[in-house]
C-alpha positions in Angstrom: 29.0 17.0 -27.6 28.2 14.1 -25.2 27.4 10.8 -26.8 25.9 7.9 -24.8 24.7 4.8 -26.6 22.9 1.8 -26.0 22.1 -0.9 -28.7 18.4 -1.1 -29.5 16.2 2.0 -29.0 15.9 5.1 -31.3 18.1 8.0 -30.4 16.9 10.5 -27.8 18.2 14.0 -28.8 18.5 16.5 -25.7 18.9 20.2 -26.2 19.9 22.4 -23.5 18.6 25.6 -22.1 20.2 29.3 -22.2 22.9 29.9 -20.9 23.8 26.4 -19.6 25.2 23.5 -21.6 24.7 19.9 -22.1 25.8 19.2 -18.5 22.3 20.1 -17.3 20.9 16.9 -18.8 23.3 14.5 -17.1 20.6 12.9 -14.7 18.2 12.2 -17.7 21.1 10.9 -19.6 21.9 8.4 -16.9 18.4 7.6 -16.7 17.8 7.1 -20.2 20.9 5.1 -20.7 20.0 3.0 -17.7 16.6 2.1 -19.5 18.5 1.1 -22.7 18.1 4.3 -24.7 20.6 5.8 -27.0 21.3 9.5 -25.9 22.9 12.4 -27.7 23.1 15.4 -25.2 24.0 18.2 -27.8 26.1 21.2 -27.1 24.7 24.0 -29.2 27.0 26.0 -31.3 28.7 28.7 -28.9 28.6 26.8 -25.8 31.1 24.5 -24.1 33.8 25.9 -26.3 32.1 25.2 -29.8 32.1 28.2 -32.3 29.1 30.1 -33.1 27.3 30.1 -36.4 28.4 32.5 -39.1 26.0 35.1 -40.3 23.3 37.0 -38.4 21.8 35.4 -35.3 19.2 32.8 -36.1 17.9 29.5 -34.7 17.7 28.4 -38.3 21.4 27.9 -38.1 21.3 26.3 -34.8 18.7 23.9 -36.1 20.8 22.9 -39.1 24.0 22.6 -36.9 22.1 20.1 -34.8 20.9 18.0 -37.7 24.6 17.9 -39.0 25.6 16.3 -35.6 22.7 13.7 -35.8 23.9 12.9 -39.3 27.4 12.4 -38.0 26.0 9.8 -36.0 24.4 8.0 -38.9 20.9 8.7 -37.4 17.8 9.3 -39.6 15.1 9.8 -37.0 15.2 11.0 -33.5 13.1 11.7 -30.4 14.0 15.4 -29.6 13.5 16.9 -26.0 14.4 20.8 -25.3 14.6 22.9 -22.6 13.7 26.6 -22.9 16.2 27.7 -25.7 16.4 23.9 -26.3 12.7 23.7 -26.9 12.8 27.0 -29.4 15.4 24.8 -31.4 13.1 21.6 -31.2 10.4 23.9 -32.6 12.6 25.0 -35.2 13.5 21.4 -36.2 9.6 20.6 -36.6 9.6 23.5 -39.0 12.7 22.9 -41.0 13.3 19.1 -40.5 10.0 17.5 -39.7 10.8 14.1 -41.4 13.7 13.7 -38.9 11.6 13.6 -35.8 9.4 10.9 -34.3 8.4 12.7 -31.4 9.3 16.0 -29.3 9.3 16.8 -25.6 8.9 20.7 -25.1 10.2 21.4 -21.4 9.7 24.7 -19.9 9.5 26.6 -23.2 6.9 28.2 -25.3 5.8 28.2 -28.8 4.7 31.9 -28.9 7.2 34.7 -30.3 8.7 37.4 -28.0 6.7 40.5 -27.3 8.1 43.8 -28.4 9.0 44.5 -24.9 10.7 41.1 -24.6 12.8 41.7 -27.8 13.9 45.0 -26.4 15.1 43.3 -23.2 17.0 40.9 -25.0 18.6 43.5 -27.1 19.5 45.5 -24.1 21.1 42.4 -22.4 23.0 41.5 -25.5 24.6 45.3 -25.6 25.4 45.2 -21.8 27.5 42.0 -22.4 29.1 43.3 -25.5 30.0 46.6 -23.8 31.6 44.8 -20.8 32.4 40.9 -21.5 34.4 40.5 -18.2 31.1 41.5 -16.5 29.0 38.9 -18.3 28.5 36.5 -15.2 27.2 39.6 -12.8 24.9 40.7 -15.5 23.4 37.3 -16.0 23.1 36.7 -12.4 21.1 39.9 -12.0 19.0 39.5 -15.2 18.6 35.9 -15.5 19.1 33.8 -12.6 16.1 34.9 -10.6 13.7 33.5 -13.4 15.7 30.3 -14.0 14.8 28.5 -10.8 11.7 28.1 -8.8 11.1 29.8 -5.3 11.5 26.1 -3.8 14.9 25.8 -5.2 16.1 29.2 -3.9 14.7 28.2 -0.5 15.6 24.5 -0.2 18.1 23.6 -2.8 21.2 25.7 -2.5 23.3 23.3 -4.4 21.1 23.6 -7.5 21.4 27.5 -7.2 25.3 27.3 -6.9 25.5 24.9 -9.9 23.4 27.1 -12.0 25.2 30.3 -10.9 28.5 28.3 -12.0 27.1 27.9 -15.5 26.0 31.4 -15.7 29.7 32.4 -15.0 31.0 30.4 -18.0 28.8 31.9 -20.7 30.8 33.7 -23.2 29.6 37.3 -23.8 29.6 36.8 -27.6 27.4 33.6 -27.2 25.0 35.6 -24.6 24.5 38.3 -27.3 24.1 36.0 -30.4 21.5 33.9 -28.9 19.6 36.9 -27.3 19.3 38.1 -30.6 18.4 34.9 -32.2 15.6 34.2 -29.8 14.2 37.6 -30.4 13.9 37.0 -33.9 12.1 33.4 -33.6 8.6 33.4 -35.0 5.5 32.2 -33.6 5.2 28.4 -33.7 2.0 27.6 -32.5 0.6 27.0 -36.1 3.6 24.7 -36.8 2.4 22.4 -33.9 -1.0 22.4 -35.0 -0.2 21.4 -38.5 2.4 18.7 -37.7 1.2 15.3 -36.6 3.8 14.5 -34.0 3.5 13.0 -30.6 4.6 15.5 -27.9 5.2 15.9 -24.3 4.8 19.2 -22.9 6.5 19.6 -19.4 6.8 22.7 -17.1 7.5 23.3 -13.4 4.7 25.0 -11.7 6.8 27.6 -10.3 8.2 28.6 -13.9 7.5 32.5 -14.5 9.3 32.6 -17.7 7.2 30.2 -19.5 4.2 30.0 -17.3 1.2 27.7 -17.6 -0.8 29.8 -19.9 1.9 29.3 -22.4 1.9 25.6 -21.9 -1.8 25.3 -22.5 -1.4 26.9 -25.7 1.1 24.4 -26.9 -1.1 21.4 -25.5 -4.3 22.9 -27.2 -2.6 22.8 -30.4 -2.4 19.2 -30.9 -4.6 16.2 -29.8 -1.4 14.1 -29.3 0.0 16.2 -26.5 0.8 14.5 -23.2 0.9 17.3 -20.3 3.2 16.9 -17.1 3.2 19.7 -14.5 6.2 19.3 -12.0 5.5 20.6 -8.6 8.1 22.7 -6.8 10.2 23.4 -9.9 10.9 26.4 -12.0 12.3 27.0 -15.6 14.9 24.5 -15.3 12.6 21.6 -14.0 15.0 18.8 -15.1 17.9 20.2 -13.0 15.7 21.1 -10.1 13.6 18.0 -9.8 15.8 15.5 -12.0 14.1 12.3 -10.9 10.5 13.5 -11.7 11.7 14.6 -15.3 13.4 11.5 -16.0 10.4 9.6 -15.2 8.2 11.7 -17.2 10.4 11.3 -20.3 10.8 7.7 -20.0 7.0 7.2 -19.4 6.3 9.3 -22.6 8.9 7.6 -24.8 7.2 4.3 -23.8 4.1 5.5 -25.6 5.9 6.6 -28.8 5.6 3.9 -31.6 
């Protein structure tokens, strides 16, 4: 858990992607803090040495864990931003704890549920990692790395590729398997977005193949309060690939929230 504080603005809660941890938000933490925002970059359970929730894999447990961390800071209402898995958790927070959110930024994520094929792929990945835990880094590099970054990053940002590859190498096999199953079970959240009157930012990299623009348009169309930002030359981890642009977008959006 990384907490950085400033005295006056509402808390900004940052939720990371799979299989990264809160370090992926460091450029945005610095930018938000520099603008006078209070920031909580939250390591989801099972990452950065934290324990997994007990019971069957479910993002409900993850959302409740996040709220417990917010409670520990003495905070009632937050602005939440989530990338990929973090976006799924943010959608779950809207469903389970709507009164705790002032706004939401959904970054390189989607509100639709997994297809049957996608759920099957997640289960296969979970079983591969469980069967050979010491081989998890190689499995993730082959199965996930190609989709995490955009073509521009692979061609021109070797330091970004190296950093993300390092994060993949740190992911515990049990955490990988648990979250694959939890994400496979998440419900469709488009109705949730349509039924909750909450300012939202929908941001995505224009080279994102995992959460393509068609998915973003579904979330944008679900609310009249949506702000859309398409980030050029970025893939699924736009905040890591083009951090300055994403920081600017977050600050601009937060500046509109009252």
